[in-house]
C-alpha positions as CSV (number, residue, x, y, z in Angstrom):
1,X,57.7,-56.7,77.5
2,X,59.4,-53.6,76.3
3,X,58.8,-50.5,78.4
4,X,58.8,-48.4,75.2
5,X,56.2,-50.6,73.6
6,X,53.9,-50.1,76.5
7,X,54.5,-46.4,76.3
8,X,53.8,-46.2,72.6
9,X,50.6,-48.2,73.0
10,X,49.5,-45.9,75.8
11,X,50.4,-42.9,73.7
12,X,48.5,-44.2,70.7
13,X,45.4,-45.0,72.8
14,X,45.5,-41.5,74.3
15,X,44.9,-40.0,70.8
16,X,43.0,-42.8,68.9
17,X,40.0,-43.0,71.3
18,X,39.1,-39.2,71.1
19,X,39.9,-39.2,67.4
20,X,37.5,-42.0,66.7
21,X,34.8,-40.3,68.8
22,X,35.3,-37.0,67.0
23,X,35.3,-38.8,63.7
24,X,32.0,-40.4,64.6
25,X,30.7,-37.0,65.9
26,X,31.5,-35.4,62.5
27,X,30.0,-38.4,60.7
28,X,26.8,-38.1,62.7
29,X,26.1,-34.9,60.7
30,X,25.5,-37.1,57.6
31,X,22.0,-36.5,56.5
32,X,19.7,-39.3,57.6
33,X,22.2,-41.1,59.7
34,X,21.1,-39.8,63.1
35,X,17.5,-40.5,62.3
36,X,18.3,-44.2,62.9
37,X,19.0,-43.3,66.5
38,X,16.4,-40.6,67.1
39,X,15.2,-37.2,66.1
40,X,15.4,-33.7,67.5
41,X,12.2,-32.5,69.0
42,X,11.9,-28.9,70.0
43,X,8.2,-28.9,70.6
44,X,8.8,-28.8,74.4
45,X,11.0,-26.4,76.4
46,X,13.4,-28.8,78.2
47,X,16.2,-26.3,78.8
48,X,16.1,-26.8,82.5
49,X,15.5,-30.5,82.5
50,X,18.7,-32.6,82.7
51,X,17.2,-36.1,82.4
52,X,14.8,-36.7,79.6
53,X,14.3,-39.3,76.9
54,X,13.9,-36.9,73.9
55,X,16.5,-35.0,72.0
56,X,15.7,-31.3,72.4
57,X,19.0,-30.2,70.8
58,X,21.1,-31.5,67.9
59,X,24.1,-31.8,70.2
60,X,22.3,-34.4,72.4
61,X,21.5,-36.5,69.3
62,X,25.0,-36.3,67.9
63,X,26.7,-37.3,71.2
64,X,24.2,-40.1,71.5
65,X,24.9,-41.3,68.0
66,X,28.7,-40.9,68.3
67,X,28.7,-42.9,71.5
68,X,27.1,-45.8,69.7
69,X,29.1,-45.6,66.5
70,X,32.5,-45.1,68.0
71,X,32.2,-47.9,70.6
72,X,32.8,-50.9,68.3
73,X,35.7,-49.0,66.5
74,X,37.4,-48.3,69.8
75,X,36.9,-51.9,70.9
76,X,38.6,-53.2,67.8
77,X,41.6,-50.8,68.2
78,X,41.9,-51.6,71.9
79,X,41.8,-55.4,71.2
80,X,44.6,-54.9,68.6
81,X,46.7,-52.8,71.1
82,X,46.3,-55.2,74.0
83,X,46.9,-58.3,72.0
84,X,50.2,-56.7,71.0
85,X,51.0,-55.9,74.6
86,X,50.1,-59.4,75.7
87,X,51.9,-60.9,72.8
88,X,48.8,-63.1,72.4
89,X,46.1,-63.9,69.9
90,X,44.0,-61.1,68.5
91,X,40.8,-63.2,68.4
92,X,41.2,-64.3,72.0
93,X,41.7,-60.7,73.1
94,X,38.8,-59.6,70.8
95,X,36.3,-62.0,72.3
96,X,37.5,-61.0,75.8
97,X,36.8,-57.4,74.9
98,X,33.3,-58.2,73.6
99,X,32.5,-60.1,76.7
100,X,33.8,-57.3,78.9
101,X,31.9,-54.7,76.8
102,X,28.6,-56.5,77.2
103,X,29.0,-57.2,80.9
104,X,30.2,-53.7,81.6
105,X,27.4,-52.1,79.7
106,X,24.7,-53.7,81.8
107,X,26.7,-53.2,85.0
108,X,27.2,-49.5,84.3
109,X,23.6,-49.0,83.3
110,X,22.5,-50.5,86.6
111,X,25.0,-48.3,88.5
112,X,23.7,-45.1,86.8
113,X,20.1,-46.0,87.6
114,X,21.0,-46.6,91.2
115,X,22.7,-43.2,91.3
116,X,19.7,-41.4,90.0
117,X,19.4,-41.8,86.2
118,X,15.8,-42.4,85.2
119,X,15.0,-46.1,84.8
120,X,12.5,-45.6,81.9
121,X,12.5,-42.1,80.6
122,X,16.1,-41.7,79.4
123,X,16.9,-45.4,79.1
124,X,18.3,-45.1,75.5
125,X,20.7,-42.3,76.5
126,X,21.8,-44.2,79.6
127,X,22.3,-47.4,77.7
128,X,24.4,-45.6,75.0
129,X,26.6,-44.0,77.6
130,X,26.9,-47.3,79.4
131,X,28.1,-48.9,76.2
132,X,30.6,-46.1,75.6
133,X,32.0,-46.1,79.1
134,X,32.2,-49.8,79.2
135,X,34.3,-49.7,76.0
136,X,36.7,-47.2,77.5
137,X,36.9,-48.7,81.0
138,X,35.9,-52.4,81.0
139,X,37.4,-53.4,77.6
140,X,41.0,-52.7,78.5
141,X,40.7,-54.7,81.7
142,X,38.9,-57.5,80.0
143,X,41.5,-57.8,77.3
144,X,44.1,-58.7,79.9
145,X,42.1,-60.3,82.7
146,X,39.2,-62.0,80.9
147,X,37.2,-63.8,83.5
148,X,39.9,-63.8,86.2
149,X,37.8,-62.5,89.1
150,X,40.8,-62.6,91.5
151,X,42.8,-60.5,89.0
152,X,40.0,-58.0,88.6
153,X,39.7,-57.6,92.4
154,X,43.5,-57.2,92.8
155,X,43.7,-54.5,90.2
156,X,40.4,-52.6,90.5
157,X,39.9,-52.8,94.3
158,X,43.6,-52.9,95.5
159,X,45.2,-50.9,92.6
160,X,47.9,-53.5,92.5
161,X,49.5,-54.0,89.1
162,X,52.2,-56.5,88.4
163,X,53.5,-55.4,85.0
164,X,53.2,-52.7,82.4
165,X,50.3,-54.4,80.6
166,X,48.2,-54.2,83.7
167,X,49.4,-50.7,84.3
168,X,48.1,-49.5,80.9
169,X,44.8,-51.3,81.4
170,X,44.3,-49.9,84.9
171,X,45.1,-46.3,84.0
172,X,42.6,-46.6,81.0
173,X,40.0,-48.0,83.4
174,X,40.5,-45.6,86.3
175,X,40.9,-42.5,84.2
176,X,37.7,-43.2,82.3
177,X,35.7,-43.8,85.5
178,X,37.1,-40.7,87.1
179,X,36.3,-38.7,84.0
180,X,32.7,-39.8,83.9
181,X,32.4,-39.0,87.6
182,X,33.9,-35.5,87.2
183,X,31.8,-34.9,84.1
184,X,28.6,-35.4,86.2
185,X,29.4,-32.4,88.4
186,X,28.1,-29.7,86.0
187,X,24.8,-31.5,85.4
188,X,22.8,-30.1,88.4
189,X,24.2,-26.6,88.1
190,X,21.7,-23.9,86.9
191,X,23.7,-22.7,83.9
192,X,21.0,-24.0,81.5
193,X,23.6,-25.0,78.9
194,X,22.7,-27.7,76.3
195,X,25.8,-29.7,77.2
196,X,24.5,-30.1,80.8
197,X,21.9,-32.6,79.6
198,X,22.6,-36.2,80.7
199,X,25.0,-37.7,79.7
200,X,26.9,-35.2,77.5
201,X,29.3,-33.9,80.0
202,X,30.0,-37.4,81.3
203,X,30.9,-38.6,77.8
204,X,33.2,-35.7,77.4
205,X,34.8,-36.2,80.9
206,X,35.4,-39.9,80.4
207,X,37.0,-39.3,77.0
208,X,39.2,-36.3,78.0
209,X,40.4,-37.6,81.4
210,X,41.3,-41.1,79.9
211,X,43.2,-39.4,77.1
212,X,45.1,-37.2,79.6
213,X,45.8,-40.2,81.9
214,X,47.1,-42.4,79.1
215,X,49.2,-39.5,77.8
216,X,50.7,-39.0,81.3
217,X,51.4,-42.7,81.6
218,X,53.0,-42.8,78.1
219,X,55.4,-40.0,79.1
220,X,56.2,-41.8,82.3
221,X,57.0,-45.0,80.5
222,X,58.9,-43.4,77.6
223,X,61.0,-40.9,79.5
224,X,60.7,-41.8,83.2
225,X,62.0,-44.5,85.4
226,X,60.1,-47.4,86.9
227,X,62.4,-49.8,88.7
228,X,59.6,-51.7,90.2
229,X,57.9,-52.4,86.9
230,X,61.3,-53.2,85.3
231,X,61.9,-55.8,88.1
232,X,58.3,-57.2,87.6
233,X,58.9,-57.7,83.9
């Protein structure tokens, strides 16, 4: 596989994912659209409450709506990109992506609950973020590994990639997870900012860090040298 092709795919994904999220964020302002996903309720003062099921600010509802709307769009784009990288069938890659998205959503939701997210109160927000993070992290890996458990363990647990396709998928996966984790740090701080409400900062962190990670990988592949990857390919 061409080194430049992998670089250009990584570069495109670095910009396409945040662009689709921001487009969904802008579209969420459409009158009546967000009402399908919830409504802003300012009857209670929830400024100091980080985990709650209602939407006390418009920002919370828009991020929630955008996470749901952008996920299937990002999934389709990633399926196209990785089918190109794999030189394989789009449909096969697409169905792998769907399976990874569904499995990842439930797995991430379980992980978030185990790490302190409310089981009942904020379940809709947690589920929406789980879907979004699964699309960013699990879908790229699923596109290339499918149900290959040994391959998942080799890449995710051992950080061992054998070619540039796996490299792009792994960076997308690891950067999104890292971003979500870093994004959780401001949540317990006593700044009382609207964006500290779960899971706004995590959504932003996952999106930004993955974009930066893929951008760095793209520059590395397009202008750097990687003799090991060249040999593997």
